[in-house]
C-alpha angles and dihedrals in degrees: 000000000000114000120204121252104240118218090206091073091058091044092055092056088047090049092056090054090051091054096048103033098078092074102033094088089067091064130040111237090203092079115093120241093236092056089050090050089054091052091048091049091057094048106042094149107036141068094264091063092045091053092047092054092049090050089054092046092051091049091051093048090049087058094047095250096134101170092058089042089056094045096054094040088056091051092054090043095055093050092047092047091059090047095040086231099168100187092063094036088058093048093047090052088050091053091046087053091053092050093050091046089052090051091050096249101140098177095051093044091052090045094055096042088049089049089051090051090053090054090051091049087056088051090048088231103151094179092059092043086056089048092055091048087052092050092049086054090051090054093052089046094052089051093051098254095129100166093053090045090053090051092055092044090056092046088054090046093054091055092049091049090052090053091046088229102163097188093048091048089052090050089053091050089052093051092049090050091054088050093053088048090059090050090052091241096146099177094054092041094062092036095060095039089054090048089053093047092050094053093044090050090049092058094033092240096171096185088050093046090053092050093048092049088049092051092048089048090052089050091055091044091054089051091050091244089136099169092053089044092052091049094056097037092052090049090050092049091049092054092047090053090048093055094039096236100160096188091053091045090054092050091045091051090050094048095047089046088052091058093047089050091054088050090053092244098139094162089061101040100046096065090049092054092047089051091050089050092052092052093047091051091048091053095038090240097161097182090053090046092054093045094051094043090053095054092043089051090048092052091047089055091051088051090053091247092135100168091050091047093051092047093051095044094047091050090047091051092050092052093045090049093050091055092038094233101167097190092055093041091054095045095046094044089053091053094045091051090053094045094049090047089055092048091050096248095130096166093061091040090057092046093055092041090058091049090049092051094046095049093039091058092056091047089048091059091052092049091052090054090052092050093050092053098041094074092062093051097082092051092048092048093049090051091050090048091054091049091050091048093052090049090052091049088050091050090050091048091051091049091049091049092049090050092051091051093052092050091049093051092048093048097045107036092147089069093054096111091049093050090050090052091050093050091046090054092048092049093051090047092052091047089054091048091047092053090050092048090048091054090048093050091046090051092048091047091052091047090050093050090047089052092050090048089051089050087052089056089051093048094047090049088059094050120095108290117241093234093052092049095046093048093054103027107038093178113043144110135208124207107190117170113165116204091225135015091287129032146225091203117076142167119217135183139180137174115225124176106308097345139077118214122206126182133187111190140176111205121203110279130358135245118034096341091048091047092054089051091049091053090051092048092048089050093053093046090053090046094052097050104029102034105025093035091225108166107175111088094221091053090049091056090046088054093048091049091050092051092047092052090050093052106033101061094243096302125144094249115130137096148268110239150173116204120190126197107200123184115240089217101090092207090065109074096175108119125190121208146167124208129198111195092321121090120212110228122222122195114200129160093354093306131116113228117190104205124220122278139179110248096226135081130245092258137037113336143147089273119044103177123140113275116256125237115231130190130208123196100210124204132204113277091025116137120210123197130193121187145160124229098263096091096049094042096054113121117224145093125103093308100039093245132144118275090230132201096268092059091045093052091048089052090051091048092050092053104032093111093049116101113274098246090050091050090056092052091047092051093046096047091045095054092044091052091045091050095049110165095342121110119263104252101200146000115286125215126166125168123189124193124190115205 
């Protein structure tokens, strides 16, 4: 059997270089890690040590060793945080972003690249701001969100054009070309790679020229134009050898070898793969090692050298598994399954087949996401091209206008004083208009804030009243911290017949839009219980969802909610409840019990079943907690991560026997300390009830 050589494997290696290369010029890769460690050891509390740790981190990331890359970036970050040394803080956040992107954590990667961008804004370093916009685009690209990635690439390109940075502009063209390649837009792929090559040739950027030649060669290889592919790839390899870039040489050897393999020239491709393997091992490039071992094992199998094939493929699988590269794991497992089947070892064949199927399913989901977004790429690009064209026309109009003014001044110098007088008059008039506009804007702003504050009074009036809560829940606390003036989270209560109803809800959005949704949700809750006389909590949520779908034009607006029905008779401790996406938490006998919930919102969702009715037989000294997701989702702490539900539940368990008012203060002080100087990300609502 002859397996195809997949270009995507080569692209992924190339993609890692794109992500890391922006910062490699700051630090020489020729220095050994052990010498950098010695430098850092002598400067544990100054900027020299911080820089050394970040050099080590960047070297590890370049080799695909992400855990070590994170560890040393964090060491440099902690030193720089004490010193407020923004250059290394920015680079550390960049490296954190690379690590989280490698691990598939989109939110954290975007968070840290954005944080790095903020540091570079403080430093007024536009070039590095553009670099971070580029890296955010890389993250969206690696997760299949091509249209958003393109948007960030063009934002980065605008900054680079403003700085007249030819090499950086060429790098942006190259990134955009790779993006179009993933969207199967062949005309724009070759267009942008040729634009990048032209600029790099103009400034004699040999590394860049080599990369562009390689990219164009890959384009022709993907289109089965093998002679053209070989021409460009060999040129790229020759330049990489000239500048001594070993990583690029390894990639070039692999690519040229791939063309020879497709041409059935095994005697030519095998030495190239072996050379690429040797370089990858020398530089500890584990992804390159696994990729080369896989193809060498594949060739050995075709040459009937079965033992050698098994040895190479097993070693490749081990390396791929150690770095958790799912594409390589899937590809190598498939080959091992086939090889073991042919050798009669059906047990091992089945084992690797199961691995292949499991990993392939997860990769299939990712590929579907890419296909869904690729269709919108052409539209987004055309829109961006129109915007750029209009901006260019505006620039040309300004240049033409300025030229006309200069000619006019030169030709009519006798009117100079009159022209100055006219301009002076215009300037004073504009200053006067600007002051007037500023006053108008300030007045409108104050009116808007007054309106929002009035909306806050209305919203708070609709929340559960303190007297009602105290009368029915003698021991309780409420921690309610809106993100903005008004909130999408709310807590609501009502007494009806012999029961007391309590709801903790998280409406779609926060701020003014969230507040409007909360008012609508409160209205429908009141309608269900007071007007429709619906008593079962699950039926109440069914009614609210029905009313939302009738009034929201089929959108996904709604809420996550927990609704309790508590008997007024204190001797009856049986509580009914319904839960949409949020789980009530019961603490009993020093144990945290997460109660059942329906995994769907009160509104339009993937699942639209009726809500279930649940019962709790409460006991004395039980503590029941209801909360929205704002507390657990808050970023903060030493690493800028989410607080998370597990940590929140442990905090509640540790303080469940503390008086209710003290529990509220502990929760509030804990989340404020965790948040630190970061922005609050969502509304926070936590209610505790002691039985």
